[in-house]
C-alpha positions as a printed NumPy array, in Angstrom:
array([[ -1.812, -26.336, 107.021],
       [ -3.102, -27.357, 103.652],
       [ -6.671, -26.535, 104.362],
       [ -5.729, -23.132, 105.671],
       [ -3.792, -22.185, 102.398],
       [ -6.552, -23.279, 100.001],
       [ -8.642, -19.991, 100.238],
       [ -5.589, -17.892,  99.398],
       [ -5.181, -19.528,  95.909],
       [ -7.863, -17.383,  94.236],
       [ -6.514, -14.316,  95.763],
       [ -2.928, -15.169,  94.622],
       [ -4.243, -15.991,  91.093],
       [ -6.128, -12.614,  91.005],
       [ -3.055, -10.64 ,  92.091],
       [ -0.9  , -12.48 ,  89.433],
       [ -3.488, -11.805,  86.771],
       [ -3.628,  -8.061,  87.671],
       [  0.062,  -7.713,  87.555],
       [  0.184,  -9.44 ,  84.236],
       [ -2.518,  -7.226,  82.874],
       [ -0.705,  -4.133,  84.121],
       [  2.49 ,  -5.317,  82.591],
       [  0.87 ,  -5.926,  79.277],
       [ -0.778,  -2.478,  79.181],
       [  1.635,   0.109,  77.675],
       [  0.359,   3.633,  77.703],
       [  2.297,   4.599,  74.566],
       [  0.284,   1.981,  72.616],
       [ -3.018,   3.456,  73.744],
       [ -4.413,   5.825,  70.952],
       [ -6.79 ,   7.261,  73.482],
       [ -4.059,   8.696,  75.509],
       [ -2.791,  12.3  ,  74.874],
       [  0.289,  12.482,  72.522],
       [  2.498,  13.983,  75.163],
       [  1.64 ,  11.182,  77.729],
       [  2.365,   8.552,  75.057],
       [  5.699,  10.201,  74.264],
       [  6.703,  10.346,  77.935],
       [  5.804,   6.784,  78.576],
       [  7.709,   5.387,  75.645],
       [ 10.757,   7.594,  76.188],
       [ 10.924,   6.346,  79.797],
       [ 11.105,   2.709,  78.499],
       [ 13.882,   3.375,  75.999],
       [ 17.566,   2.451,  76.336],
       [ 20.209,   4.85 ,  75.032],
       [ 20.824,   2.683,  71.986],
       [ 17.108,   2.834,  71.206],
       [ 17.084,   6.566,  71.59 ],
       [ 20.032,   7.057,  69.318],
       [ 18.496,   4.741,  66.736],
       [ 15.488,   7.037,  66.619],
       [ 17.837,   9.919,  65.742],
       [ 19.363,   7.954,  62.877],
       [ 18.16 ,   8.237,  59.317],
       [ 19.732,   5.878,  56.724],
       [ 19.418,   5.5  ,  52.995],
       [ 17.247,   2.635,  51.795],
       [ 20.336,   0.883,  50.235],
       [ 21.797,   0.594,  53.755],
       [ 18.526,  -0.77 ,  55.304],
       [ 18.834,  -4.45 ,  55.706],
       [ 16.59 ,  -6.113,  58.143],
       [ 19.417,  -6.906,  60.545],
       [ 20.634,  -3.323,  60.477],
       [ 17.135,  -1.98 ,  61.274],
       [ 16.839,  -4.373,  64.155],
       [ 20.283,  -4.061,  65.571],
       [ 20.432,  -0.241,  65.431],
       [ 16.794,   0.5  ,  66.196],
       [ 16.691,   2.705,  63.192],
       [ 14.087,   5.54 ,  63.409],
       [ 13.993,   6.581,  59.7  ],
       [ 14.826,   5.597,  56.251],
       [ 15.007,   7.758,  53.121],
       [ 15.291,   7.47 ,  49.345],
       [ 17.892,   9.841,  47.966],
       [ 17.422,  11.298,  44.57 ],
       [ 16.983,   8.48 ,  42.09 ],
       [ 16.983,   5.725,  44.84 ],
       [ 14.225,   3.441,  43.928],
       [ 13.095,  -0.207,  44.522],
       [ 13.567,  -0.995,  40.826],
       [ 13.695,   0.955,  37.487],
       [ 10.166,   2.161,  36.69 ],
       [  8.93 ,   0.741,  39.972],
       [  5.193,   0.682,  40.473],
       [  3.35 ,   2.114,  43.464],
       [  2.754,  -1.455,  44.473],
       [  6.579,  -2.104,  44.394],
       [  7.16 ,   0.982,  46.584],
       [  4.478,  -0.153,  49.065],
       [  5.909,  -3.601,  49.371],
       [  9.461,  -2.233,  49.913],
       [  8.246,   0.197,  52.783],
       [  6.318,  -2.664,  54.34 ],
       [  9.403,  -4.913,  54.448],
       [ 11.4  ,  -2.283,  56.2  ],
       [  8.539,  -1.321,  58.561],
       [  7.95 ,  -4.963,  59.569],
       [ 11.555,  -5.184,  60.641],
       [ 11.432,  -2.035,  62.788],
       [  8.037,  -3.271,  64.327],
       [  9.818,  -6.462,  65.369],
       [ 12.105,  -4.755,  67.829],
       [ 11.598,  -4.732,  71.565],
       [  9.438,  -1.687,  71.723],
       [  7.964,  -1.929,  68.212],
       [  8.643,   1.793,  67.31 ],
       [  7.761,   2.244,  63.663],
       [ 10.253,   4.094,  61.347],
       [  9.346,   6.983,  59.236],
       [ 10.187,   6.846,  55.524],
       [ 11.106,  10.122,  53.752],
       [ 11.631,  11.208,  50.171],
       [ 12.174,  14.343,  48.182],
       [  8.813,  14.993,  46.659],
       [  9.595,  18.639,  45.57 ],
       [  7.549,  19.052,  42.458],
       [  5.216,  16.15 ,  42.671],
       [  6.352,  12.606,  43.615],
       [  9.341,  13.252,  41.384],
       [ 11.356,  10.039,  42.005],
       [  8.48 ,   7.727,  40.989],
       [  7.993,   6.779,  37.285],
       [  4.662,   8.046,  35.886],
       [  3.866,  10.37 ,  38.834],
       [  2.575,  13.79 ,  38.161],
       [  5.405,  16.273,  37.748],
       [  4.308,  19.81 ,  38.672],
       [  6.152,  22.909,  37.709],
       [  9.163,  23.608,  39.906],
       [  8.737,  26.234,  42.697],
       [  9.849,  29.191,  40.643],
       [  7.01 ,  28.615,  38.183],
       [  4.517,  28.32 ,  41.003],
       [  5.839,  31.581,  42.395],
       [  4.908,  33.149,  39.033],
       [  1.262,  32.016,  39.533],
       [  0.755,  34.096,  42.777],
       [ -1.901,  31.582,  43.564],
       [ -1.628,  30.093,  47.023],
       [ -4.847,  28.058,  46.577],
       [ -3.385,  26.38 ,  43.589],
       [ -0.153,  25.544,  45.544],
       [ -2.276,  24.125,  48.31 ],
       [ -4.184,  21.863,  45.838],
       [ -0.802,  20.794,  44.43 ],
       [  0.296,  19.864,  47.995],
       [ -2.828,  17.784,  48.532],
       [ -2.266,  15.957,  45.229],
       [  1.397,  15.388,  45.906],
       [  0.614,  13.947,  49.399],
       [ -1.948,  11.435,  47.782],
       [  0.677,  10.266,  45.325],
       [  3.433,   9.914,  47.975],
       [  1.114,   8.123,  50.265],
       [  0.103,   5.847,  47.319],
       [  3.66 ,   4.519,  47.384],
       [  3.52 ,   3.851,  51.211],
       [  5.643,   6.897,  52.117],
       [  4.43 ,   9.295,  54.901],
       [  7.08 ,  11.992,  54.892],
       [  8.098,  14.539,  52.153],
       [ 11.132,  16.68 ,  52.3  ],
       [  9.164,  19.744,  51.011],
       [  8.643,  22.615,  50.658],
       [ 11.741,  24.535,  50.066],
       [ 10.968,  28.049,  51.392],
       [ 14.356,  29.54 ,  50.465],
       [ 14.326,  33.139,  49.189],
       [ 16.725,  32.995,  46.245],
       [ 18.608,  36.348,  45.961],
       [ 20.973,  35.319,  43.207],
       [ 19.969,  33.267,  40.114],
       [ 23.538,  31.941,  39.813],
       [ 22.529,  29.576,  42.614],
       [ 21.898,  26.072,  41.255],
       [ 18.846,  25.647,  43.542],
       [ 17.158,  28.907,  42.541],
       [ 14.316,  26.967,  40.807],
       [ 13.42 ,  25.436,  44.188],
       [ 12.678,  28.872,  45.511],
       [  9.288,  30.553,  44.86 ],
       [ 10.602,  34.066,  44.642],
       [ 13.289,  36.617,  45.461],
       [ 10.507,  38.358,  47.513],
       [  9.816,  36.756,  50.934],
       [  6.354,  37.882,  50.884],
       [  5.609,  35.77 ,  47.826],
       [  7.445,  32.826,  49.388],
       [  5.278,  33.323,  52.674],
       [  2.03 ,  33.015,  50.671],
       [  3.258,  29.819,  49.047],
       [  3.691,  28.161,  52.465],
       [  0.024,  27.277,  51.86 ],
       [  1.427,  24.137,  50.245],
       [  2.021,  22.943,  53.884],
       [ -1.743,  22.477,  54.775],
       [ -2.07 ,  20.923,  51.298],
       [  0.519,  18.363,  52.236],
       [ -0.326,  17.872,  55.843],
       [ -4.111,  18.831,  56.015],
       [ -5.755,  21.771,  57.388],
       [ -5.228,  22.564,  61.091],
       [ -8.373,  21.941,  63.255],
       [ -9.9  ,  24.793,  65.041],
       [ -8.127,  25.766,  68.34 ],
       [ -5.153,  23.422,  67.502],
       [ -2.176,  23.773,  69.805],
       [ -0.102,  26.658,  68.471],
       [  3.227,  25.627,  66.72 ],
       [  2.46 ,  21.954,  67.219],
       [  3.121,  19.451,  64.322],
       [  0.121,  18.205,  62.484],
       [ -0.637,  15.521,  59.989],
       [ -4.354,  14.975,  59.228],
       [ -4.494,  11.386,  58.233],
       [ -3.546,   8.529,  55.821],
       [ -3.992,  10.763,  52.755],
       [ -1.542,  13.433,  54.124],
       [  2.201,  13.484,  54.694],
       [  4.519,  15.062,  57.195],
       [  6.082,  18.191,  55.485],
       [  9.451,  19.652,  55.92 ],
       [ 10.314,  23.301,  55.641],
       [ 13.916,  23.729,  54.241],
       [ 16.716,  24.763,  54.359],
       [ 17.039,  26.634,  57.623],
       [ 18.112,  29.318,  57.19 ],
       [ 19.574,  31.805,  54.508],
       [ 20.301,  29.104,  51.861],
       [ 19.091,  31.465,  49.098],
       [ 21.374,  34.318,  50.081],
       [ 24.9  ,  32.878,  49.724],
       [ 27.644,  34.947,  48.103],
       [ 27.551,  34.809,  44.307],
       [ 24.802,  32.256,  44.607],
       [ 27.349,  29.42 ,  45.284],
       [ 25.648,  26.397,  46.701],
       [ 26.435,  25.597,  50.33 ],
       [ 28.378,  28.965,  50.578],
       [ 28.383,  31.649,  53.203],
       [ 25.362,  34.052,  53.503],
       [ 26.835,  37.418,  54.665],
       [ 24.013,  39.5  ,  56.184],
       [ 23.329,  41.09 ,  59.587],
       [ 20.69 ,  39.616,  61.858],
       [ 18.139,  42.182,  60.906],
       [ 18.495,  41.32 ,  57.271],
       [ 18.351,  37.627,  58.003],
       [ 15.067,  38.002,  59.979],
       [ 13.591,  40.319,  57.326],
       [ 14.385,  38.37 ,  54.261],
       [ 15.042,  34.746,  54.983],
       [ 13.129,  33.973,  58.146],
       [  9.52 ,  35.187,  57.61 ],
       [  8.364,  32.045,  55.627],
       [  9.412,  29.907,  58.719],
       [  7.023,  31.95 ,  60.881],
       [  4.195,  30.943,  58.477],
       [  5.292,  27.366,  58.213],
       [  5.39 ,  26.827,  61.912],
       [  2.029,  28.531,  62.343],
       [  0.621,  26.124,  59.781],
       [  1.845,  23.159,  61.821],
       [  4.777,  22.011,  59.716],
       [  6.145,  18.865,  61.204],
       [  9.792,  19.059,  60.451],
       [ 12.447,  21.632,  59.528],
       [ 15.663,  20.713,  57.604],
       [ 18.838,  22.648,  58.223],
       [ 20.866,  24.195,  55.479],
       [ 24.364,  23.269,  54.303],
       [ 25.165,  26.934,  54.051],
       [ 26.681,  29.12 ,  56.709],
       [ 25.573,  32.447,  58.196],
       [ 28.453,  34.879,  58.632],
       [ 30.995,  31.983,  58.577],
       [ 29.057,  29.728,  61.083],
       [ 27.756,  26.468,  59.553],
       [ 24.024,  26.321,  60.037],
       [ 24.43 ,  22.617,  61.083],
       [ 26.447,  23.828,  64.023],
       [ 24.465,  27.082,  64.823],
       [ 22.902,  26.483,  68.321],
       [ 21.899,  30.111,  68.395],
       [ 19.584,  29.896,  65.474],
       [ 18.473,  26.218,  65.632],
       [ 17.822,  25.869,  69.359],
       [ 17.529,  29.382,  70.73 ],
       [ 15.606,  30.836,  67.944],
       [ 13.746,  28.098,  65.989],
       [ 12.886,  25.925,  68.922],
       [ 12.701,  28.428,  71.867],
       [ 11.729,  31.769,  70.454],
       [  9.575,  30.555,  67.546],
       [  8.268,  27.527,  69.706],
       [  8.645,  24.969,  66.989],
       [  7.787,  21.559,  68.454],
       [  8.424,  19.255,  65.527],
       [ 11.817,  17.743,  64.888],
       [ 14.82 ,  19.236,  63.082],
       [ 16.623,  17.111,  60.521],
       [ 20.041,  17.445,  59.022],
       [ 20.579,  17.479,  55.191],
       [ 22.239,  14.671,  53.412],
       [ 25.599,  14.138,  55.242],
       [ 25.111,  17.636,  56.394],
       [ 26.86 ,  17.14 ,  59.769],
       [ 29.932,  15.82 ,  57.971],
       [ 30.403,  19.161,  56.275],
       [ 30.661,  21.2  ,  59.503],
       [ 34.407,  20.742,  59.   ],
       [ 36.4  ,  21.581,  55.948],
       [ 37.223,  19.271,  54.354],
       [ 34.213,  17.181,  55.206],
       [ 34.927,  14.468,  57.837],
       [ 38.094,  16.046,  58.963],
       [ 36.902,  15.528,  62.595],
       [ 33.746,  13.4  ,  62.739],
       [ 33.499,  13.333,  66.474],
       [ 33.543,  17.135,  66.602],
       [ 30.924,  17.261,  63.767],
       [ 28.497,  14.985,  65.667],
       [ 29.077,  16.878,  68.884],
       [ 28.442,  20.257,  67.406],
       [ 25.417,  19.224,  65.377],
       [ 23.551,  17.453,  68.239],
       [ 24.316,  20.323,  70.655],
       [ 23.154,  22.849,  68.003],
       [ 19.787,  21.092,  68.186],
       [ 19.567,  18.739,  65.296],
       [ 17.225,  15.982,  66.307],
       [ 17.433,  13.457,  63.307],
       [ 20.589,  13.025,  61.29 ],
       [ 20.545,  12.081,  57.621],
       [ 23.544,   9.806,  57.749],
       [ 22.883,   8.126,  55.13 ],
       [ 25.447,   5.347,  55.022],
       [ 27.793,   5.296,  58.034],
       [ 25.185,   4.505,  60.663],
       [ 27.49 ,   2.456,  62.819],
       [ 30.122,   5.383,  62.953],
       [ 27.386,   7.814,  63.935],
       [ 25.659,   5.77 ,  66.578],
       [ 28.998,   4.684,  68.2  ],
       [ 30.317,   8.196,  68.13 ],
       [ 27.206,   9.717,  69.641],
       [ 27.001,   6.945,  72.272],
       [ 30.448,   7.753,  73.463],
       [ 29.807,  11.41 ,  73.546],
       [ 26.758,  10.741,  75.817],
       [ 28.473,   8.247,  78.048],
       [ 31.467,  10.705,  78.374],
       [ 28.863,  13.409,  79.283],
       [ 30.095,  15.637,  76.419],
       [ 26.413,  15.666,  75.257],
       [ 23.805,  15.745,  78.067],
       [ 21.201,  12.992,  78.046],
       [ 18.607,  15.822,  78.209],
       [ 19.58 ,  16.753,  74.625],
       [ 19.1  ,  13.224,  73.515],
       [ 15.721,  13.121,  75.251],
       [ 14.617,  16.36 ,  73.659],
       [ 15.544,  15.02 ,  70.259],
       [ 13.72 ,  11.663,  70.63 ],
       [ 10.691,  13.422,  72.249],
       [ 10.223,  15.528,  69.146],
       [ 10.698,  12.56 ,  66.753],
       [  8.193,  10.414,  68.663],
       [  5.833,  13.348,  68.816],
       [  5.627,  13.55 ,  64.984],
       [  5.22 ,   9.819,  64.707],
       [  2.339,   9.758,  67.211],
       [  0.753,  12.854,  65.624],
       [  0.702,  11.304,  62.203],
       [ -0.779,   8.053,  63.366],
       [  2.24 ,   5.87 ,  62.62 ],
       [  1.857,   3.779,  65.694],
       [ -1.84 ,   2.942,  64.788],
       [ -1.152,   2.627,  60.983],
       [  2.489,   1.596,  60.523],
       [  1.924,  -0.57 ,  57.425],
       [  0.773,   1.104,  54.228],
       [ -1.748,  -0.683,  52.104],
       [ -2.582,  -0.725,  48.313],
       [ -5.738,   1.284,  48.581],
       [ -4.178,   4.434,  46.985],
       [ -2.07 ,   2.978,  44.294],
       [ -4.296,   4.451,  41.54 ],
       [ -3.515,   7.886,  42.721],
       [ -0.109,   8.003,  41.042],
       [ -0.287,  10.097,  37.866],
       [ -4.021,  10.056,  37.807],
       [ -5.964,  12.294,  35.342],
       [ -7.158,  14.779,  37.874],
       [ -3.584,  15.405,  39.09 ],
       [ -2.275,  15.847,  35.602],
       [ -5.1  ,  18.34 ,  34.879],
       [ -4.077,  20.208,  38.025],
       [ -0.482,  20.287,  36.841],
       [ -1.651,  21.518,  33.431],
       [ -3.513,  24.361,  35.141],
       [ -0.384,  25.19 ,  37.142],
       [  1.562,  25.314,  33.77 ],
       [ -0.978,  27.673,  32.319],
       [ -0.887,  30.028,  35.324],
       [  3.012,  29.913,  35.658],
       [  3.877,  31.153,  32.123],
       [  5.041,  34.763,  31.966],
       [  4.627,  36.7  ,  28.707],
       [  7.672,  39.091,  28.43 ],
       [  7.211,  40.363,  24.923],
       [  4.264,  40.188,  22.473],
       [  4.938,  41.8  ,  19.193],
       [  7.605,  44.161,  17.962],
       [  5.13 ,  46.911,  18.506],
       [  1.725,  47.182,  20.231],
       [  0.045,  46.913,  16.802],
       [  1.915,  43.749,  15.87 ],
       [  0.98 ,  41.358,  18.651],
       [  1.751,  37.703,  17.779],
       [  0.045,  35.901,  20.614],
       [ -2.301,  34.144,  20.876],
       [ -1.29 ,  32.11 ,  17.737],
       [ -3.734,  31.02 ,  15.189],
       [ -4.477,  27.267,  15.236],
       [ -5.238,  27.267,  11.576],
       [ -2.085,  27.872,   9.53 ],
       [ -0.593,  26.293,   6.425],
       [  2.734,  25.343,   7.902],
       [  4.263,  25.897,  11.465],
       [  7.868,  25.344,  12.419],
       [  8.551,  24.046,  15.879],
       [ 12.278,  24.21 ,  16.744],
       [ 14.665,  23.925,  19.583],
       [ 16.34 ,  21.499,  21.904],
       [ 13.522,  21.683,  24.528],
       [ 10.527,  21.309,  22.24 ],
       [ 10.285,  17.543,  22.382],
       [ 12.284,  16.571,  25.55 ],
       [ 10.211,  15.675,  28.503],
       [ 13.296,  15.366,  30.724],
       [ 14.42 ,  18.904,  29.779],
       [ 11.038,  20.376,  30.577],
       [ 10.822,  18.758,  33.979],
       [ 14.321,  19.733,  35.053],
       [ 16.367,  18.475,  37.945],
       [ 14.905,  16.281,  40.704],
       [ 13.053,  14.28 ,  38.23 ],
       [ 13.456,  10.402,  38.281],
       [ 17.096,  11.048,  38.915],
       [ 18.713,  13.589,  41.193],
       [ 20.084,  15.574,  38.317],
       [ 17.161,  15.043,  36.117],
       [ 17.627,  13.528,  32.567],
       [ 16.941,  13.78 ,  28.895],
       [ 14.193,  12.383,  26.758],
       [ 11.087,  10.426,  27.784],
       [ 12.229,   9.791,  31.277],
       [  8.59 ,   9.479,  32.632],
       [  4.989,   9.786,  31.63 ],
       [  3.804,  13.055,  30.308],
       [  3.322,  15.308,  27.28 ],
       [  6.095,  17.287,  25.5  ],
       [  5.55 ,  20.78 ,  24.189],
       [  5.657,  19.554,  20.609],
       [  3.108,  16.932,  21.327],
       [  0.892,  19.467,  22.879],
       [  1.218,  21.746,  19.884],
       [  0.276,  18.92 ,  17.539],
       [ -2.809,  18.035,  19.606],
       [ -4.034,  21.691,  19.679],
       [ -3.746,  23.063,  16.22 ],
       [ -6.273,  22.559,  13.419],
       [ -5.963,  18.997,  11.891],
       [ -5.197,  20.617,   8.49 ],
       [ -2.142,  22.601,   9.91 ],
       [  1.192,  21.161,   8.881],
       [  3.647,  20.905,  11.793],
       [  7.393,  20.724,  10.894],
       [  9.795,  19.887,  13.724],
       [ 13.561,  20.661,  13.424],
       [ 15.582,  20.746,  16.54 ],
       [ 18.338,  23.046,  15.212],
       [ 17.422,  24.267,  11.67 ],
       [ 19.816,  26.355,   9.68 ],
       [ 18.803,  29.681,   7.894],
       [ 18.5  ,  28.027,   4.567],
       [ 15.977,  25.438,   5.911],
       [ 13.871,  28.198,   7.35 ],
       [ 13.931,  30.4  ,   4.273],
       [ 12.982,  27.568,   1.893],
       [  9.887,  26.356,   3.613],
       [  7.499,  29.39 ,   3.747],
       [  6.486,  28.923,   7.396],
       [  3.411,  30.877,   8.601],
       [  5.162,  31.357,  11.972],
       [  7.614,  29.431,  14.316],
       [  7.742,  28.351,  17.821],
       [ 11.189,  28.092,  19.259],
       [ 11.653,  26.247,  22.575],
       [ 15.151,  26.539,  24.059],
       [ 16.673,  26.696,  27.519],
       [ 18.85 ,  25.113,  30.234],
       [ 19.635,  21.415,  30.529],
       [ 18.504,  19.787,  33.81 ],
       [ 20.612,  20.07 ,  36.948],
       [ 20.36 ,  20.068,  40.705],
       [ 22.265,  21.725,  43.538],
       [ 25.904,  22.488,  43.037],
       [ 25.859,  21.15 ,  39.404],
       [ 23.579,  23.994,  38.559],
       [ 25.776,  26.787,  39.896],
       [ 26.567,  29.225,  37.   ],
       [ 28.403,  32.461,  36.839],
       [ 27.476,  33.282,  33.216],
       [ 23.813,  31.997,  33.035],
       [ 23.984,  31.653,  29.265],
       [ 21.893,  29.422,  27.151],
       [ 24.079,  26.792,  25.645],
       [ 24.324,  26.233,  21.855],
       [ 22.503,  25.534,  19.718],
       [ 19.887,  27.605,  21.597],
       [ 21.084,  31.092,  20.615],
       [ 21.806,  29.944,  16.99 ],
       [ 18.431,  28.494,  16.678],
       [ 16.796,  31.729,  17.871],
       [ 18.827,  33.651,  15.378],
       [ 18.282,  31.283,  12.381],
       [ 14.605,  31.142,  12.986],
       [ 13.469,  34.496,  14.267],
       [ 15.631,  36.292,  11.707],
       [ 13.551,  34.74 ,   8.872],
       [  9.991,  34.147,  10.123],
       [  7.688,  35.554,  12.81 ],
       [  8.495,  33.615,  16.021],
       [  7.67 ,  33.079,  19.711],
       [ 10.574,  31.941,  21.829],
       [  9.692,  29.817,  24.888],
       [ 12.433,  29.678,  27.474],
       [ 12.627,  26.552,  29.56 ],
       [ 14.863,  27.363,  32.545],
       [ 15.062,  27.338,  36.353],
       [ 15.82 ,  31.047,  36.563],
       [ 16.337,  34.17 ,  34.468],
       [ 19.043,  33.646,  31.832],
       [ 20.882,  35.86 ,  29.436],
       [ 18.509,  36.71 ,  26.69 ],
       [ 19.055,  40.475,  26.154],
       [ 21.061,  40.099,  22.948],
       [ 18.291,  37.975,  21.292],
       [ 15.127,  39.935,  22.408],
       [ 15.05 ,  42.442,  19.389],
       [ 14.869,  39.623,  16.853],
       [ 11.97 ,  37.797,  18.616],
       [  8.351,  38.736,  18.011],
       [  7.188,  37.21 ,  21.313],
       [  9.006,  35.901,  24.393],
       [  7.638,  33.501,  27.064],
       [  9.302,  32.389,  30.346],
       [  8.006,  28.805,  30.857],
       [ 10.311,  27.916,  33.751],
       [ 10.402,  24.233,  34.335],
       [  6.8  ,  23.26 ,  33.664],
       [  7.008,  19.546,  34.406],
       [  5.171,  16.589,  32.774],
       [  2.163,  18.405,  31.422],
       [  3.411,  20.321,  28.339],
       [ -0.206,  20.752,  27.111],
       [ -0.462,  23.725,  29.46 ],
       [  1.97 ,  25.54 ,  27.235],
       [ -0.003,  24.944,  24.165],
       [ -3.25 ,  25.997,  26.045],
       [ -1.738,  29.584,  26.451],
       [  0.135,  29.965,  23.137],
       [ -3.015,  29.247,  21.085],
       [ -5.467,  31.336,  23.209],
       [ -7.546,  28.765,  24.975],
       [ -6.465,  30.6  ,  28.16 ],
       [ -4.838,  34.097,  28.585],
       [ -1.501,  34.878,  30.135],
       [ -1.713,  35.834,  33.759],
       [  1.759,  34.943,  35.248],
       [  4.036,  37.521,  36.82 ],
       [  7.802,  37.392,  37.23 ],
       [  8.749,  35.917,  40.652],
       [ 12.294,  37.083,  39.965],
       [ 13.909,  40.106,  38.555],
       [ 15.221,  39.351,  34.984],
       [ 18.609,  40.993,  34.714],
       [ 20.277,  42.5  ,  31.68 ],
       [ 23.754,  41.249,  32.211],
       [ 25.3  ,  38.969,  34.872],
       [ 27.445,  41.852,  35.781],
       [ 24.416,  43.316,  37.604],
       [ 24.006,  40.347,  39.98 ],
       [ 22.742,  40.019,  42.518],
       [ 19.89 ,  42.205,  41.472],
       [ 16.639,  42.203,  43.481],
       [ 13.604,  44.415,  43.688],
       [ 14.212,  47.285,  46.016],
       [ 17.942,  47.548,  45.298],
       [ 19.488,  50.886,  44.53 ],
       [ 20.212,  51.416,  40.802],
       [ 17.555,  48.792,  39.965],
       [ 17.725,  48.586,  36.151],
       [ 16.496,  45.17 ,  35.04 ],
       [ 15.621,  43.96 ,  31.587],
       [ 12.209,  42.993,  33.076],
       [ 11.313,  44.016,  36.653],
       [ 10.018,  41.806,  39.354],
       [  6.262,  41.338,  38.886],
       [  6.271,  42.039,  35.254],
       [  4.076,  40.046,  32.93 ],
       [  2.012,  40.947,  29.934],
       [ -1.538,  39.582,  29.769],
       [ -3.721,  38.221,  26.933],
       [ -7.317,  37.272,  26.77 ],
       [ -8.48 ,  33.813,  25.925],
       [ -9.763,  33.401,  22.386],
       [-13.487,  32.422,  22.138],
       [-13.954,  28.829,  21.072],
       [-14.763,  28.64 ,  17.371]])
């Protein structure tokens, strides 16, 4: 018997080896396989707990190694101002992301997490990153190629910190400047917003020829997954109140607020974030008709849909009144990934129960996870899950700051130049005996950057690297010119100093979201007093730093020149470049500038349209030849 069995041993060994080899081979780990085949293979291997983990996004402060492993967490984010350490370096960020990622890769299937961050005007959470003008200023440039280059520069700085996913761009169409997020909108005109979706191929990379229509796309390790937000109608809420109700018929919604999403999807945007707001009384986070039937089915969007920060909690009023209902409605509506960001255990257990009780079909879970995995495969996370330090020198580099300076120049809108056509003040002479620079915003980097800079609400003073407007003026004028700075001078000070002319820089303090909602849109004191005290005595140009049009009609007659500088970001030198004639003014109003708040909402095309300065207005100047 023994001699008969001996020849069978090699065959048994071969069969055992083949079965072991087949078991070791996992299709989803093979980069040569098509994305959809990899998605299908991985999805078939996943338990319900692993699937729900992929749908869960938590804040970095919640992300312990044990939590990431136990809950199979699919995504982590940094909220506004959530950083590894104060003034953390790019290296610090990379090390943090790697630590989180290593924990996720150690799970049974080794599915990498995707780290997301609000990089809405540059990599704005990161100290010393380049801070570009906020979107309202970019809308004034009317330059989609510039915006695309800004997207590419932002992607490099985000990737330099080990992060592959940016919650940008905001493609809201702000229809009322009383909204605290209006500066995140490129324009009141959807056509301008549509052209600015060119930032998406800047962030993600250009679509290859013959790329699958409406399919998510990320070019490589120098690009990030983008996020079109906030779907849909967030800029049209009543009285501009943040997270409020947008009352408009379907035709109006499709005509004004939806078109930029057509462009975003056509350009391969990877993700879409849902708005806190409601449409005709229905919370967008619970709107199956628009999220599933329209966005996913009619428009064919194949990336994943993500909630806003605790967005599903706010389906009920008050928030969290019925969390089970909120989870049920949001997932059935079509939200794929939920930004928790803290109560991951409550979310996962609630969703698990709803699936086990067949309230939410497993097919809905599979659809969500399929979309999330699709984006992860497309962006190469399975092949390159761990970031390295090869790009750390990209943060705040000179070329990006020069690009931001260019953006500042092109974003400035000249609203008045001289009290008559024969008395133009701009461009200003660089050579003068004595110049007064005044105002709360002249030497405050935090103020000129606005909200969503280092902290969620922004800050005051030298909060990051950059150049203030005062510093830029000092570096631009003739060395013999005497610059005098006084933040809030009185009339006597101005009268007694025999200034050649004055530059007054005033505006809004930083704010974000609901904190920026305003029913009066006035410039706080001492801004108005500074304008009156200075411009009533000496020739002056007033530079307004704001996220939107503000009340200026009472002060315009006393000004010799008026410039809307929006929220220019870290490169204040771009303001001096224009004021002193190294470049000419070219910016055009992306928003209607109202006379009084009683006119609001006021948008181009409205009946009885009677603005102080109309949409598209902007005087021009020519650059002065170099001497």
